[in-house]
N, C-alpha and C positions, 0 to 999 in steps of 0.2 A: 837115166841120169841119177846121180847120187843125191840123197837128201839127208846126209849126215852132216850136221852143222852144230856148232856151239851156240846155245840159246843166248839171246840178248833182249834187253828191255825195249818195249815199243811205246815209250812214254809220249813221244811226239806224233804218233801215228793215229789217224782218225779211223773211225769204224762206222759202218751203217748196219743196223739190225733191222731185218725185214719182219714186220709185225702187223701188216695190214690185211692179211688174208682172212678168208671166211672160215677156214678150218673145218670144212664139211666132213672130213674123216673123223673128227672128234665130237660129232654130235652124240648125245644131246647136250654135252657141256657147252658147245659153241652156239647153242640156241639162245643162251643168256649171257655168254662171256666171250671175250676174245681168246683165241687159241694160245696166245702168248702168256696168258695168265693161268693156264692149266698147271696144276701143282704136281711136282714130283717129290714125294716124301715131304709134302707140306710147303715146298718152296717153288714159286712159279717159274716156268721156263724162262721168261724174260729176265728175271733176277739172276738165274743161273748163267744165262748168256752174258749179261753184263759183268758178273763177277768172274766168269771164265776169262774174258778179255782183260779185265782189270788185273788178273793174275799175271799177265804178261806186260803190264804197264800202261795199257790203253785207258785213257780217261776222257776222251773227247768223242762223243757219239751223236749220230743222228738216227732217229727211230721213226720209220714210217708207220702210220696208223690209219685205220678205216673202220673195221668191224668193232663195234663197241669201243670206239676210240677214247671216249671219256673215261672209261674204266682204266685204261692204260695210263692216261694222263694223270688221273687221280692217284693211281698206285705209285707212280714215280714221285709225285708231289708228297704223298704221305710218307715216303721213305727217303725224302730229301735227295732223290736221284742217286742214292747209294754212293754219295760223295763224288759223283762224276759230273762232267759238263755235258748235259743232254739237251739236244734240240729236237723238236717234234716236227716231222713232215706229215701234215694231215691231208690225206687224199680224201677229201670230203665227198665228192660226187660218186666215185667208184674206186675199188682197188685197182691199181695200175699195173699189177704184176711186177715181176722182177726188173725188167727193162724200163718200163714206164715209171716205176717207183724210183729207180736210180736216176733217171733223167729229171724227174720232178725235184729231186734233192741235189741235183748236180751243182747248184750254186755253192753248196757247202764245201765242195772239193776243188772247184775249177781253178782257184788261185794257187793251189798247192802244187808243188813239184814232186813230192814223194808219193808213193803208192798208198792206197788205203785198203782196209779190210771191209768186205761185205759178207754177211752170213745170215741165215735164217734163224729166227728166234727159237725154233723148235729142234735145233740140233744140239745134241749132247755128245761130247767127245773128249778124249784125253790127248788129242792132237797137240803137239808143240807148235803153236802157230808162229812163234818167234823164229823157229827153225825154217818154217815154210816161208816166212817173210824174207829171211836172209837168202834162201834159195832163189826167191824172186829177184832180189837185188843183184845177185851174182849172175843170173842168166838174162835178166832184163827183157822179159817178154812183155807183151801188152797186158796179158792177164795170166795168172797162175790159178789153177783149179785143184782143190783137194779131191783126190780120187782114191778108190780102193778096188780090189778085184772081187768084191762080194757079188752075189747074185742080185739081179734087179730087172724090173720090167723094161727099163730103158737104159741105154748105155751111150756114153760118148765113145768115139772111136779115135784111137791115137796111133801115130806112127811108131816105129820101133824106138825112136829117140824121144818119145813122149810129147810130140806136138799134136794138137787137136786137128783132126781131119774129117770128122763126121759125127753122125748121131744115128742111133737105130732104136726103134720101138720093137722090142722082142716079142710082144704079143700080136702086133699087126703086121710085122715085117716092114713097116715104113722105114725108109732109109733116106738120110739127107747127108750129102757130101759137100765139104768145103771145096774140094778140087780132086781130080783124078778118080781112081777106082777104089773099091773097098777091099782090094786084095792086100793081104799082109797087115791089115789094121787090127789093133788090139783093143777089145772092149774094156771099159772101166766104168764104174759107177760113181757118179758125182756126189760129193758129201755136203753140198750146199754152202761151201766156204770158198770165197774168192779173194785173191789179192789183185787189185786193179790199178793200173797206171792212169792218172788223170788225162793222159794223152788220148784216151778212148773217147772222150766226150765229143770232140769235133768230127769223129769218124762215124758217129751213130746218126743214121738218117731216119729211123722210125720215130713216130710221134704217138702221143697218147698211151694207150694200154697195149703192152707187148711183152713177150718173154725175152729175157736176156740171152737165152739159148739161141734164138734165131739170129740175134746180133753176133754172137760168137761164131756161129757157123758162116755168116757172111764175111766177117773180118778175118777169119782164119786162113782164107785163101791168100791173103797178102800180108798178114801180120802174125807174129808168133804168139800163140796161146799154148801154154805148157800145162801138162798134168803133173801133180805132185802126189806120189803114192804114200799113203800112210796106213798100210794094211795091218800093222801091229797095234794100232790104237783102238781103244773102245770107241765105237761110233753107233749112235742111235738116233734115228729120225723119229722123234717123239710126237708125231702128228696123228697118231691113231691110238685107241685105248690099249691095245695089247702091247704097243711099244712103250707106253707110259709104265705099265706093269714091269716090263723088262728093264726099263731105265732105273726103276726103284731098287733093283738088285745091285746096281753099280754106283749110283749117285745118291749119296746119303744126305 
């Protein structure tokens, strides 16, 4: 499917930034700090993510926190929320992972009709997310996932017309299919950026702590979940030390 669209502003669109994780790949930094505050050229990842989305007009955020939550809360307060409207979703007992975290914060979105953005705090990219959002509106799937053809230890599997059909762990050969067989399915690596319709909430049956990947694979059998390729954009998962060093080459 084509993803060539004229960009537009997302000023009325809400976004969730996932910042609750333990960040074990970034030890020893995360022994004393949340991953979301790891600096890239002196600017914390969370600030970069907020400013990235603000660049497309997004101003209304919910951010989930757990690991060193107070540091994130204080950082936002000290910087006056970078001029944005920010709500904190504090997962006090344990980090609820992507799916559980989304459901815990679902009250923030449930009365909305328009889709919202969800992304990890440690993703740095030049993706035009407004073009991705417009792609979502034109095709009207339940979810649109930003994907590339880069090498990865795990892949989503898509049909020839970019609908989600499965997931594969390339290290263990574990395979999960939404339906049918894995013949003619194309692998793609997820970029940690989602456009989600609020219609997803009544469809989710899981409770507590769970991965949204499991949810997507369950729902993809009966509901359209689309991939959005952005192979030509810079993309860095800055969740490990060597990636931080790589990011500093591109994000000043």
